[in-house]
C-alpha positions as CSV (number, residue, x, y, z in Angstrom):
1,M,23.9,89.5,-26.9
2,V,22.2,87.2,-29.6
3,E,23.1,89.1,-32.5
4,R,26.6,89.4,-31.4
5,Y,27.7,85.5,-29.4
6,Y,24.6,83.7,-32.3
7,R,27.0,82.1,-35.4
8,E,29.9,82.1,-33.1
9,L,28.9,79.5,-30.7
10,V,27.4,78.0,-33.3
11,R,29.8,77.1,-35.4
12,F,31.6,76.1,-31.8
13,L,28.5,73.8,-31.3
14,S,29.2,72.1,-34.8
15,R,32.5,71.6,-33.9
16,L,31.5,69.4,-31.0
17,V,27.7,68.0,-32.5
18,N,29.4,66.8,-36.4
19,D,25.3,68.3,-37.1
20,G,23.9,72.0,-37.4
21,D,20.2,71.5,-37.0
22,T,21.4,70.1,-33.3
23,A,23.7,73.0,-33.1
24,A,21.5,75.3,-33.6
25,D,18.6,73.9,-31.7
26,I,21.5,73.9,-28.9
27,A,22.9,77.2,-28.9
28,Q,18.7,78.2,-29.1
29,E,18.2,76.4,-25.5
30,S,21.2,78.0,-24.1
31,Y,19.6,81.5,-24.7
32,V,16.8,80.6,-23.6
33,R,18.4,80.1,-20.3
34,V,20.9,83.0,-20.5
35,L,17.5,85.3,-21.0
36,S,15.6,84.0,-19.0
37,L,18.1,83.7,-16.4
38,R,18.8,87.3,-16.9
39,N,14.7,88.1,-16.9
40,T,14.9,86.8,-13.8
41,G,17.5,89.4,-12.7
42,A,20.7,87.7,-11.5
43,A,23.6,89.6,-12.2
44,I,25.5,88.3,-15.4
45,S,29.3,89.2,-15.3
46,D,30.0,87.6,-18.0
47,P,27.4,86.7,-20.2
48,R,29.8,84.9,-23.4
49,G,31.3,82.7,-20.8
50,L,27.3,81.8,-18.9
51,L,26.2,81.6,-22.7
52,Y,29.0,78.8,-23.9
53,R,28.9,77.2,-20.0
54,T,24.9,76.4,-20.6
55,A,25.4,75.3,-24.2
56,R,28.1,73.0,-23.2
57,N,26.3,71.5,-21.0
58,L,23.4,70.8,-22.8
59,V,25.7,69.0,-25.2
60,I,26.2,67.1,-22.8
61,D,22.7,66.5,-21.1
62,T,21.9,65.3,-25.4
63,H,24.7,62.7,-25.3
64,R,23.8,61.8,-21.8
65,R,19.7,60.8,-23.4
66,A,20.7,59.1,-26.6
67,T,23.6,56.9,-24.7
68,V,20.8,56.5,-22.6
69,R,17.9,55.7,-25.2
70,A,20.3,54.1,-27.4
71,H,21.0,51.8,-24.7
72,H,16.8,51.3,-24.6
73,V,16.4,50.6,-27.9
74,D,19.1,47.9,-28.0
75,E,17.6,46.2,-25.1
76,L,14.4,45.9,-27.0
77,E,15.9,44.9,-29.7
78,T,17.3,42.1,-27.5
79,I,14.0,41.2,-26.0
80,D,12.3,38.0,-28.4
81,E,8.9,38.8,-25.9
82,P,6.6,41.6,-26.7
83,V,7.0,44.5,-24.1
84,A,4.3,44.4,-22.5
85,P,2.5,40.9,-20.8
86,V,1.8,38.2,-21.6
87,S,-1.7,38.6,-19.7
88,S,-1.9,42.3,-21.6
89,Q,-1.8,41.0,-25.6
90,P,-5.2,41.7,-26.8
91,E,-4.6,37.7,-28.0
92,A,-4.1,36.6,-24.8
93,A,-7.1,38.8,-23.7
94,W,-9.5,37.3,-26.0
95,E,-8.6,34.1,-25.4
96,A,-8.7,34.3,-21.7
97,S,-11.9,35.9,-21.2
98,R,-13.8,32.5,-23.8
99,R,-11.7,30.6,-22.0
100,T,-13.7,32.8,-19.0
101,T,-16.9,32.4,-20.5
102,A,-16.5,28.7,-21.5
103,L,-15.6,28.5,-17.6
104,V,-18.8,30.3,-16.7
105,A,-20.5,27.9,-19.1
106,A,-19.3,24.7,-17.3
107,I,-20.8,26.1,-14.1
108,D,-24.0,26.8,-14.4
109,A,-25.0,23.9,-16.2
110,L,-24.2,22.6,-12.7
111,P,-27.4,21.0,-11.0
112,P,-28.1,24.6,-8.1
113,R,-26.7,22.7,-5.1
114,C,-23.5,20.7,-7.0
115,R,-23.3,24.0,-8.5
116,E,-23.8,26.3,-4.6
117,A,-21.2,23.7,-2.9
118,F,-19.0,24.1,-6.1
119,V,-18.5,27.8,-5.9
120,L,-19.1,28.2,-1.6
121,H,-15.4,25.3,-2.4
122,K,-13.5,27.0,-5.0
123,F,-14.9,30.8,-4.9
124,D,-15.6,31.7,-1.3
125,G,-13.1,29.6,-0.2
126,L,-15.2,27.3,2.2
127,S,-13.4,23.9,3.6
128,H,-15.7,21.2,3.3
129,A,-16.8,21.0,6.7
130,E,-18.1,24.7,6.4
131,V,-20.0,24.0,3.0
132,A,-21.7,20.4,4.4
133,A,-22.8,23.2,7.4
134,R,-23.7,25.9,5.2
135,M,-25.8,23.6,3.4
136,G,-27.0,21.0,5.8
137,I,-25.2,18.2,3.9
138,S,-22.3,16.2,4.8
139,R,-19.3,16.9,3.9
140,N,-19.1,13.7,1.7
141,M,-22.1,14.7,-0.7
142,V,-19.7,18.0,-0.9
143,E,-16.8,16.7,-2.1
144,K,-19.0,14.2,-4.7
145,H,-20.5,18.1,-6.2
146,V,-16.7,19.5,-6.0
147,I,-15.3,16.6,-8.3
148,R,-18.3,17.1,-10.5
149,G,-17.7,21.0,-10.2
150,V,-13.8,20.5,-11.2
151,V,-14.4,17.5,-13.9
152,A,-17.6,19.3,-15.9
153,C,-14.9,22.4,-16.0
154,R,-12.0,19.9,-17.1
155,Q,-14.3,18.5,-20.3
156,R,-15.6,22.5,-21.6
157,L,-11.8,23.7,-21.5
158,A,-10.9,20.6,-23.2
159,A,-13.3,21.1,-25.9
160,F,-12.8,24.6,-25.6
161,E,-9.3,23.5,-26.1
162,C,-9.7,21.0,-29.0
163,A,-12.5,24.0,-30.5
164,T,-9.7,26.4,-30.8
165,A,-6.4,24.1,-31.4
166,E,-5.2,24.7,-35.1
167,S,-3.5,22.6,-35.1
168,A,-4.6,20.1,-32.4
169,S,-4.9,16.0,-33.6
170,A,-8.7,14.5,-33.9
171,E,-6.2,11.6,-31.3
172,T,-5.9,14.2,-28.7
173,C,-9.6,15.5,-28.4
174,A,-11.5,12.7,-28.8
175,R,-9.1,11.5,-25.8
176,P,-10.9,14.3,-22.7
177,R,-13.9,13.0,-24.1
178,A,-13.6,9.1,-23.4
179,E,-12.1,9.9,-20.3
180,A,-15.4,11.8,-19.4
181,R,-17.9,8.8,-20.7
182,A,-15.3,6.1,-18.0
183,E,-16.3,8.6,-15.3
């Protein structure tokens, strides 16, 4: 069967796909499918007809795949942003890691009772009243501790931003320091 129809099939496919290599690939795949069907014991009454039908179907599949690929490539070319989310870009992940380290350092630098109140409120999600009851202090004191923690974190982030910003002006970086001294 291979010797009998191969050249005829490749010529037929070459006219359909306008590419000899693609035609040869499709012809080979057609033979693989028809011969594997024959090896299963299925009765094939018209092997040539089945071979040509299989080849036509493969041409249609190839065309569909090419159309889908071209569509996706066009979509990707129109996207100005990275394909992956910004948070998974290496530079963004590294920057987030450095920011987190700066914030952890700011929280670690707080006095122990202040740090405990801040962590219980911000990270454990307890209300000021719940923190006050757990620590045995007034709600007013909890509020002061939380505010002190927030200010420390903001100052550390402002210093971090100024240190990492390439185009930060001296005025922009001086403002958070002046605000911190005023508080």
